[in-house]
C-alpha positions as CSV (number, residue, x, y, z in Angstrom):
1,X,72.7,153.5,76.3
2,X,74.8,156.3,77.8
3,X,72.0,158.8,77.5
4,X,69.6,156.5,79.4
5,X,72.3,155.7,82.0
6,X,73.0,159.4,82.5
7,X,69.4,160.2,82.9
8,X,69.0,157.4,85.5
9,X,72.1,158.8,87.3
10,X,70.7,162.4,87.3
11,X,67.3,161.2,88.6
12,X,68.9,159.2,91.4
13,X,71.3,161.9,92.3
14,X,68.6,164.6,92.4
15,X,66.5,162.3,94.7
16,X,69.2,162.4,97.3
17,X,71.1,159.1,96.9
18,X,74.8,158.9,97.5
19,X,77.4,158.1,94.8
20,X,77.6,154.5,96.0
21,X,73.9,154.1,96.1
22,X,73.4,155.5,92.7
23,X,76.2,153.3,91.3
24,X,74.6,150.1,92.8
25,X,71.2,151.1,91.5
26,X,72.3,151.9,88.0
27,X,74.9,149.2,87.8
28,X,78.1,151.2,87.2
29,X,81.1,152.4,89.2
30,X,81.2,155.4,91.6
31,X,83.7,157.1,89.2
32,X,81.2,157.0,86.4
33,X,78.6,158.6,88.7
34,X,81.0,161.3,89.8
35,X,82.0,162.1,86.2
36,X,78.4,162.2,85.0
37,X,77.2,164.4,87.9
38,X,80.1,166.8,87.3
39,X,79.3,167.0,83.6
40,X,75.6,167.4,84.1
41,X,76.2,170.0,86.8
42,X,78.0,172.1,84.1
43,X,75.1,171.6,81.8
44,X,72.6,172.7,84.4
45,X,70.8,169.3,84.8
46,X,71.6,168.8,88.4
47,X,69.3,170.5,90.9
48,X,70.8,169.0,94.1
49,X,73.5,171.1,95.8
50,X,77.0,169.7,96.1
51,X,77.5,167.4,99.1
52,X,80.3,168.1,101.5
53,X,82.5,165.4,102.7
54,X,82.5,164.4,106.4
55,X,85.8,166.1,107.1
56,X,84.4,169.4,105.6
57,X,81.3,169.0,107.7
58,X,83.5,168.7,110.8
59,X,85.4,171.8,110.0
60,X,82.3,173.8,109.2
61,X,80.4,172.5,112.2
62,X,76.7,173.1,112.7
63,X,76.4,175.2,109.6
64,X,77.1,172.3,107.3
65,X,75.4,169.7,109.4
66,X,72.1,171.4,109.9
67,X,72.1,174.3,107.5
68,X,72.4,176.8,110.2
69,X,73.8,180.1,109.0
70,X,76.6,181.5,111.2
71,X,76.3,185.0,112.6
72,X,78.8,187.4,111.1
73,X,80.6,189.7,113.4
């Protein structure tokens, strides 16, 4: 059961769904999704990059929002 659930979570996460969307789709809590993603990232199963929170995006500005690299001085 857990292996099947973890595989579903990884598939959904790699397709770009948020933790809440993955949890609703799989039928578990967001905490289970976060724990599974963290563990699978360590094992190399996760291909999607880490998602920044909205507060981090605000601090990082355009670089985080649109993937624009900042010019270095």
